[in-house]
C-alpha angles and dihedrals in degrees: 000000000000129000091231136019116200120195110206132029097218128113095298097038095049091045094051092045091055093047093048092049092049090057089056098258122142110242130201114188127196119204124166093201121081090243138027126256097024092153093042090060091065100040119114088021088298094315098091112225090217098187143328119264099231142105126282087253093055089048088058091051091057098054108088095180121065097330094168091065088064098052095098095041093050090045091054096043122012134171096280088057090052091050090050091048094056094039087057090053088056101258112134112218136200134195119228135184114317093022091283109159122210138168109271085237093057088227120127089196088070088064093045091048093050091053091045096050092049094050089052091047091054092047096246106170115221121198115196099218131111113246110237101184145009112234111227122179122182089350094303125112108243106168146297142283117230132162091356093303131104121229121192130208140159088243140020125204119199104206103147099122133236130283103287118112092013092182086069091060094263094125108137098274091130095058091045090055092046092050091048088056090053103268125142114240120212105222110273119237136162118273130184086026134135119266129234121226130195090212108110092206091072088068089044087061096042111156096022110136118198122203130193093013125137118234123205123192120200131196099201103312094335118104106224103167135023128170143150118235144079135326141165140219116228140180090266102038129286139336140160133100098307095047092047091053092044089054093063086066096059108095103175118015114223126164111257093007096099130044139169131225117196121205102208092186108034092158091066128069116226089259092052094046089052090052090050093049090049089053092050091048093047088060093049104037095142096039127096114265095245089056094049100066101054092113092048104052140025116268097250092049098051100076092044093048091046093053094046089050092064091224110127108253090230094048107127110243092234089063096052112109127228089248093054090046093052092044087054090053091051088052091055091049092048111027109178131229121173120217124220105162155333122275110247117297091244086067093053121104091217139005121247114213127033137135110003115255089218087072098049128074103240094210097050104019086230122145114259088206103045119032112224095029116109137180135210136175130353097356088075120081095256131099138167141207123273116280105082097301097118092052089049088053088053093049097043097047090044089052092053092048093047093053091056106036128096 
């Protein structure tokens, strides 16, 4: 019999296992994959954005779903603690734009290898079997059933992720086990995921990457997200950091409900942009409209913007009216993209939804329904923006659980 059983050897599971073992608890970990941290190896495009170098208050501001639930966890273990933890394991870290923290090597495997090495050094036993059931007797969690055998412990931690990247083993098992134990599951949906658009011109601009633009997401007429950064047009719609963060604000996807407006020139006021357009026009009075805006917009964007403006592409610049010119400026400051859906959940960075936070003690991560059962990471109904915030959620909730298990 172990003090602690941990289901899942991802970010939250490995971290919790290390913390428990350091407290002298015997730890038994179950992982269906042949190695630990499979999903961690591909995070941050293989670089592993391990946390965000910011205050606990800033962490809270970057959690769009149930941030109050994480107050105690972030207070107990914040991003500085995460950086100190990995530095102590011998992983050199660096902070990049937006506070994003990466290994100096730019290799996610360095993070995974450090966790794996520490687990082995602490004697954490890992069994590579999927857990089929949680064992509950007299309303108390007593262990798990895996591979036809029963394993018992004082506490069980479910830390096997959500439903994003199912090929890595994150296939919704955690929510299934929690539901079987009597917990409510907030419906799972993709978050931090590219968005599908019915607008054909997105495909026409496929591969066009926009930097230093401001993205605005509207729910009907209500602005629900606005941020400056980078995005990308694709064959299905839009992607990139701004779009992924915007997707986390979409609660119920319905066609025509959500739309994006892109400010292509956020550094210019409407008046300043109009002056810029006038200057470009004055240098091209006898040229066709489509050839007069080459200095203003990226090449792939020009034919699309010209078509949406309603001004004929071959219209001579000297024949464009003041009203047409100003309307063109408005288009550049609010370029429209309709949204019709999410890309599949297996393309999402994280899963939104999961075990209801109302049924988990936010200070200990223990179930309010089943004593001895704990949760950490993506299986809980919390998620953050891109930038290392979701891994910090994993580490902070795992720390709280580890301090209270066994």
